[in-house]
C-alpha positions as a printed Julia matrix, in Angstrom:
444×3 Matrix{Float64}:
 18.73  -44.08  85.92
 21.26  -42.24  83.77
 24.25  -43.65  81.76
 26.75  -41.79  79.66
 26.98  -42.6   75.93
 30.11  -44.99  76.71
 28.27  -46.87  79.48
 25.39  -47.54  77.49
 27.21  -48.83  74.1
 29.3   -51.2   76.78
 26.15  -52.3   77.97
 24.17  -53.16  74.9
 27.8   -54.7   73.57
 27.61  -57.15  76.82
 23.5   -57.59  76.58
 24.54  -59.45  73.09
 27.91  -61.15  73.96
 26.05  -62.63  76.62
 22.44  -63.11  74.8
 20.9   -64.63  72.09
 23.29  -64.91  69.25
 26.29  -66.3   71.6
 24.29  -68.58  73.27
 23.05  -69.82  70.06
 26.55  -70.76  69.0
 28.9   -69.01  66.79
 31.0   -71.75  65.68
 29.9   -75.63  63.99
 26.46  -75.69  63.81
 25.58  -72.01  63.05
 27.12  -71.31  59.37
 25.96  -71.88  56.38
 27.16  -72.57  52.7
 26.7   -70.07  50.41
 27.26  -69.38  46.63
 29.71  -66.85  46.22
 26.8   -64.66  44.46
 24.59  -64.78  47.72
 27.8   -64.15  50.02
 28.42  -60.56  50.22
 28.39  -59.05  53.24
 28.63  -62.05  55.35
 31.02  -63.0   57.71
 33.47  -65.88  57.01
 32.49  -68.78  59.15
 36.09  -70.74  59.38
 39.37  -69.91  57.33
 40.07  -70.68  53.94
 43.19  -71.71  52.49
 44.25  -71.48  49.06
 43.72  -75.02  47.41
 45.58  -73.53  44.37
 48.36  -71.49  43.99
 47.54  -67.84  42.57
 48.66  -67.71  39.54
 48.59  -71.26  38.92
 51.47  -71.14  36.41
 54.02  -68.43  35.54
 52.2   -66.15  32.82
 52.68  -62.98  30.59
 52.07  -59.89  31.98
 51.75  -58.21  28.62
 51.58  -58.6   25.34
 54.66  -59.51  23.4
 57.53  -61.28  22.76
 58.56  -64.6   24.81
 62.57  -64.5   24.77
 64.76  -67.68  25.75
 66.88  -67.35  28.88
 69.98  -67.51  26.66
 68.72  -64.75  24.0
 68.4   -61.88  26.37
 71.62  -60.39  25.95
 73.4   -58.46  28.01
 76.53  -57.29  25.03
 78.55  -59.56  26.42
 79.95  -62.68  25.54
 77.7   -65.04  26.99
 74.85  -63.26  24.63
 72.58  -66.28  22.58
 73.4   -66.28  18.92
 70.66  -63.8   18.58
 72.9   -60.87  19.32
 73.4   -58.66  16.99
 76.58  -56.07  16.48
 74.1   -53.0   16.97
 73.15  -54.19  20.52
 69.93  -55.7   19.19
 68.43  -59.24  19.28
 67.35  -60.71  15.74
 65.53  -63.36  16.58
 62.99  -66.07  14.45
 59.15  -65.47  14.87
 57.73  -68.83  16.45
 54.1   -69.43  16.87
 52.24  -67.38  19.28
 50.81  -68.54  22.21
 47.63  -67.2   23.5
 46.01  -67.22  26.89
 44.63  -70.73  27.63
 46.86  -73.21  25.69
 49.78  -75.22  26.84
 52.82  -74.42  24.69
 56.09  -76.34  23.85
 59.54  -75.75  24.91
 60.83  -71.99  23.8
 63.86  -72.86  21.64
 66.94  -70.71  21.52
 67.02  -68.34  18.73
 63.58  -67.85  18.52
 60.66  -65.5   20.34
 56.91  -66.21  20.17
 54.4   -63.55  20.17
 52.53  -64.46  23.64
 49.45  -62.87  25.09
 48.63  -61.35  28.62
 48.01  -64.11  30.52
 48.97  -66.62  28.55
 51.19  -69.74  30.57
 54.96  -68.86  29.48
 57.04  -71.61  27.62
 59.61  -73.36  29.93
 63.04  -72.05  28.75
 61.51  -68.29  28.67
 63.72  -65.76  30.31
 61.9   -62.57  30.06
 58.77  -61.14  27.98
 59.46  -57.84  25.79
 56.18  -55.79  25.21
 55.23  -55.69  21.61
 55.68  -51.58  21.81
 59.52  -52.49  22.07
 59.82  -54.72  18.87
 60.74  -53.61  15.68
 58.22  -53.65  13.82
 56.16  -52.83  16.84
 53.26  -55.28  16.05
 52.98  -59.1   15.58
 53.9   -60.91  11.81
 51.62  -62.91   9.79
 52.75  -65.79  10.25
 52.41  -67.36   6.78
 56.1   -68.64   6.61
 55.95  -67.29   2.73
 59.53  -68.13   0.75
 61.53  -66.28   3.12
 61.2   -68.87   5.88
 59.73  -67.61   9.28
 59.65  -63.76   9.87
 62.01  -61.59  11.76
 61.69  -59.67  15.17
 64.37  -57.28  16.21
 64.06  -56.62  20.39
 66.52  -54.23  22.34
 69.05  -56.49  23.81
 69.34  -56.57  27.73
 66.22  -57.18  29.42
 66.66  -58.35  33.09
 65.71  -61.91  33.21
 62.22  -62.38  34.77
 60.87  -59.28  33.49
 56.84  -59.06  32.46
 56.55  -62.95  33.89
 54.41  -63.34  36.67
 55.91  -66.27  38.77
 53.28  -68.74  40.08
 52.34  -68.49  43.53
 53.73  -65.03  43.66
 49.96  -63.78  44.71
 49.18  -66.94  47.31
 51.19  -70.33  47.73
 48.57  -73.53  47.59
 47.77  -74.06  51.05
 48.55  -70.61  52.52
 45.81  -68.83  54.34
 43.5   -66.98  52.21
 40.77  -65.25  54.13
 40.61  -65.7   58.06
 37.41  -66.69  59.97
 35.58  -63.8   61.02
 36.36  -61.82  57.25
 33.8   -59.44  55.99
 33.32  -60.75  52.44
 33.08  -57.46  49.87
 33.97  -58.14  46.45
 37.36  -58.31  46.67
 37.52  -61.35  49.13
 34.66  -63.21  46.98
 36.74  -62.59  44.01
 39.54  -64.22  45.76
 37.63  -67.24  46.6
 36.28  -67.28  42.96
 40.07  -67.23  41.61
 40.97  -70.07  44.14
 38.24  -72.41  42.16
 35.54  -72.13  45.41
 32.27  -71.71  44.53
 30.66  -71.76  47.8
 31.84  -70.28  50.99
 31.06  -70.95  54.73
 29.7   -67.91  56.71
 27.96  -67.35  59.94
 24.61  -67.15  60.49
 22.89  -63.88  59.76
 21.66  -61.77  63.49
 18.12  -62.24  63.48
 16.17  -59.6   64.83
 12.16  -58.68  65.81
 11.35  -55.51  64.87
  8.27  -54.4   66.27
  6.5   -50.76  66.29
  4.36  -49.27  68.51
  2.02  -45.99  68.73
 -2.02  -45.38  67.93
 -1.07  -42.57  65.99
  1.32  -44.11  63.06
 -0.37  -45.65  60.32
  1.43  -47.69  57.83
  2.49  -46.23  54.64
  0.31  -46.8   51.81
 -2.95  -46.38  53.56
 -5.54  -43.64  54.31
 -3.86  -40.89  56.72
 -6.62  -39.71  59.59
 -6.07  -36.56  61.8
 -3.76  -36.37  63.96
 -1.68  -39.63  62.5
  1.13  -39.78  60.9
  3.19  -42.55  58.61
  5.42  -44.82  60.25
  8.92  -44.21  59.19
 10.4   -45.95  62.17
  9.62  -49.45  60.86
 11.09  -49.26  57.33
 14.09  -46.87  58.78
 15.45  -49.68  61.44
 14.74  -52.73  59.43
 16.89  -50.97  56.26
 19.47  -50.26  58.61
 19.85  -53.25  60.37
 19.61  -54.93  56.7
 22.63  -52.9   55.25
 24.51  -54.06  58.82
 23.73  -57.44  57.47
 21.27  -58.54  60.02
 17.99  -60.48  58.93
 14.86  -58.64  60.28
 11.54  -60.41  60.82
  9.4   -56.71  60.75
  5.79  -56.82  62.4
  2.94  -55.05  61.96
  2.85  -51.39  63.59
  1.22  -52.33  66.93
 -1.52  -49.91  68.61
 -0.6   -48.35  72.42
 -2.16  -51.29  73.79
  0.05  -53.11  76.66
 -1.5   -56.82  76.36
 -1.21  -56.52  72.49
  2.25  -56.01  72.51
  2.51  -58.51  75.8
  0.93  -61.26  73.36
  3.05  -60.07  70.38
  6.47  -60.71  72.34
  5.25  -64.0   73.12
  4.45  -65.54  69.9
  6.9   -67.82  68.45
  9.2   -65.57  66.58
 10.52  -63.85  69.59
 11.73  -67.05  70.82
 14.05  -67.78  67.48
 15.69  -64.23  66.77
 18.94  -62.92  68.69
 17.34  -59.44  69.06
 14.2   -58.26  69.84
 13.88  -54.65  69.19
 11.23  -51.95  69.45
 10.8   -48.08  68.82
  8.58  -45.71  70.74
  6.96  -46.25  73.68
  9.32  -45.73  76.21
  9.42  -41.88  77.5
  8.06  -40.23  80.21
  4.27  -39.78  78.91
  1.25  -41.27  79.96
  0.84  -43.55  76.98
  4.45  -45.48  77.28
  3.07  -48.5   76.13
  6.4   -50.84  75.94
  7.15  -49.7   79.7
  3.74  -50.45  80.82
  3.66  -53.57  78.86
  7.54  -54.56  80.37
  6.78  -53.16  83.85
  8.25  -55.6   85.99
 10.12  -57.69  83.72
 13.66  -56.98  84.42
 13.87  -54.48  81.56
 15.08  -51.33  82.78
 14.65  -47.66  80.98
 17.55  -45.36  81.41
 18.0   -42.18  80.0
 21.15  -41.87  78.04
 23.13  -38.51  77.84
 22.86  -38.23  74.45
 20.83  -35.98  71.83
 18.47  -36.98  70.58
 18.41  -40.32  71.61
 18.22  -39.69  75.14
 15.09  -42.35  76.57
 16.5   -46.07  76.23
 15.37  -49.93  76.86
 17.97  -52.53  77.26
 17.38  -56.14  78.7
 16.24  -59.58  78.35
 12.96  -61.16  77.39
 12.61  -65.27  78.0
 16.44  -64.9   77.86
 16.06  -63.21  74.29
 17.81  -59.66  74.62
 15.54  -56.76  74.18
 16.31  -53.3   72.99
 13.96  -50.07  72.97
 14.69  -47.05  70.8
 12.52  -43.79  71.0
  9.71  -43.28  69.11
 11.43  -40.07  66.77
 12.52  -41.11  63.53
 15.76  -39.21  64.01
 16.59  -40.46  67.39
 15.74  -44.19  66.07
 18.7   -43.8   63.9
 21.2   -42.5   66.17
 20.56  -44.32  68.91
 21.49  -47.61  65.85
 24.41  -45.46  65.0
 25.25  -45.28  68.51
 24.73  -48.46  70.49
 23.21  -51.24  68.3
 25.45  -50.66  65.02
 28.88  -51.14  66.95
 28.21  -54.08  69.14
 26.8   -56.05  65.97
 30.62  -54.98  64.9
 32.36  -56.3   67.79
 29.88  -59.31  68.33
 29.57  -60.82  64.3
 32.25  -59.19  62.04
 29.55  -57.04  60.16
 29.09  -54.34  59.69
 32.39  -52.51  59.32
 32.85  -49.87  61.4
 31.93  -46.24  60.32
 34.93  -44.09  59.3
 35.37  -41.54  61.55
 37.11  -37.89  60.21
 37.6   -35.11  61.52
 36.11  -32.13  60.03
 35.95  -28.15  60.46
 32.65  -26.74  61.1
 31.08  -24.31  58.05
 29.49  -22.48  60.6
 28.95  -22.01  64.76
 27.01  -24.22  66.84
 25.97  -25.1   70.31
 25.35  -28.04  72.08
 24.11  -29.05  75.79
 27.16  -29.34  77.53
 26.15  -31.9   79.88
 24.71  -34.46  76.71
 26.71  -36.15  73.6
 24.94  -34.24  70.79
 24.59  -35.73  67.26
 23.82  -33.42  64.86
 23.64  -33.8   61.24
 25.72  -32.52  58.3
 26.89  -32.65  54.99
 30.9   -33.38  54.86
 32.66  -32.71  51.43
 36.53  -31.25  51.22
 37.52  -31.63  55.26
 34.4   -29.63  56.04
 30.99  -30.18  57.2
 27.6   -28.02  57.1
 25.16  -28.69  59.68
 22.06  -29.57  58.47
 18.76  -28.87  60.13
 18.35  -28.37  63.55
 18.66  -31.16  66.19
 15.62  -31.35  66.55
 14.73  -35.45  66.83
 11.61  -35.32  63.86
 13.86  -33.48  61.16
 13.6   -36.75  58.99
 14.28  -34.84  55.52
 17.55  -33.05  57.38
 18.62  -36.22  58.13
 17.88  -37.31  54.3
 20.08  -34.95  52.76
 22.98  -35.45  55.2
 26.23  -37.87  54.6
 27.54  -37.48  58.32
 26.73  -37.97  62.06
 28.68  -34.7   63.53
 29.79  -35.23  67.51
 29.58  -33.09  69.98
 30.95  -34.5   73.02
 29.8   -34.08  76.7
 31.53  -30.67  78.11
 31.36  -28.95  74.75
 28.74  -26.34  74.45
 29.8   -23.73  71.68
 32.03  -24.44  68.7
 32.89  -21.54  66.33
 33.1   -21.96  62.43
 36.76  -23.57  61.89
 36.63  -25.61  64.69
 37.32  -29.45  64.45
 34.81  -31.94  65.14
 34.95  -35.56  64.55
 32.27  -36.91  61.98
 30.78  -40.17  60.88
 30.41  -41.14  57.6
 26.64  -42.44  56.78
 26.68  -41.72  53.26
 28.89  -41.05  50.18
 30.79  -38.01  50.21
 30.2   -35.61  47.37
 33.51  -35.03  44.84
 35.59  -32.03  45.73
 34.13  -28.56  44.24
 35.88  -27.56  41.12
 38.18  -24.01  42.26
 36.81  -21.16  40.63
 37.87  -20.03  37.06
 40.67  -17.49  36.53
 39.11  -14.08  35.94
 39.61  -12.98  32.35
 41.0    -9.53  31.3
 37.48   -8.2   31.24
 37.17   -8.86  34.73
 40.45   -7.56  36.23
 40.46   -4.25  38.09
 41.71   -1.67  35.4
């Protein structure tokens, strides 16, 4: 059985949609309430309406002087008593208004120093920034023998200047965040500003992760002849956790079909939304996953993808099952191409990968009948391929920030040709321009 990449993507999404997570329920009963500090990266379970207006009161946008509406002055006869013949306002300075205080009403003929974020007194028409005042600083309000100090302000300030009106961000009762919203710093900040300490989020997607292979050894132990350290479990666990999933990690299993069947029959396997294995699904003589699941209804299609062609998909005891290839790059490419997008569609997390056009810095070839995924370093609108197409090149993967797509039908691309990349890591800053030549460097 051979599938195209899009066919297998759809099959994985459909499997998870009708499988454990959907059956467990995503509505009432599938949510949990978390403090905001623990909700980063989780998905909102229900609509949240603002319990208060933001801002909750009219407040100053600047450090400056609150001026009464009657005193703003526009040079007309309607200007307040503080209008000076030179077109400026001369107003007595009142008691300052610090942030967090509840000031008395503002009297005409008086300007009060007000701090950024402070509640504007009733009657205020505008706030004039301190740098526009004469003198451009707040006076010491000692009173002295000459009465209250006087400040000179420009006339003609429009009403409402530098005043943040109550509810100008969001009105009380208005929808703040819709169910299904992925909670990042900005969304959590909004909930905190609304006075919420906890939020209801969807239950995490739980994955039982099994790695197989007689040749693999847990990191940290001695490495015998013919053995390699297990990278897949750490790689896939990290990718799943980064995608917002909860991972139950089991020990590395040997190539014994009976032991694998025992692991799949243990209670954790019935308490997860997905069982995921890596390795043991190819065409070799010791493919333990194939042997253990023979006759189970799990399918083992070959997908027109490089790396990541061998795949496994089905259900075990009603729980969705996926099997990825054993080579680490193949495993991660399979996750990025099939499981991560399905999680986004099903659970709302993680956010989709950013896809960008990029121009190749060097020529490349690809098998025309397969969708090849190469690893590359993207910057300044260009992508440099890192390493070759081999599925074992983990060092090249670690040095990449992009997956480079060569779709079916594209067998060769020249330097400068445009391809699509998915960003999987941070983008380096643009390279600085080359310095201009000095006089000594110019040709004579």
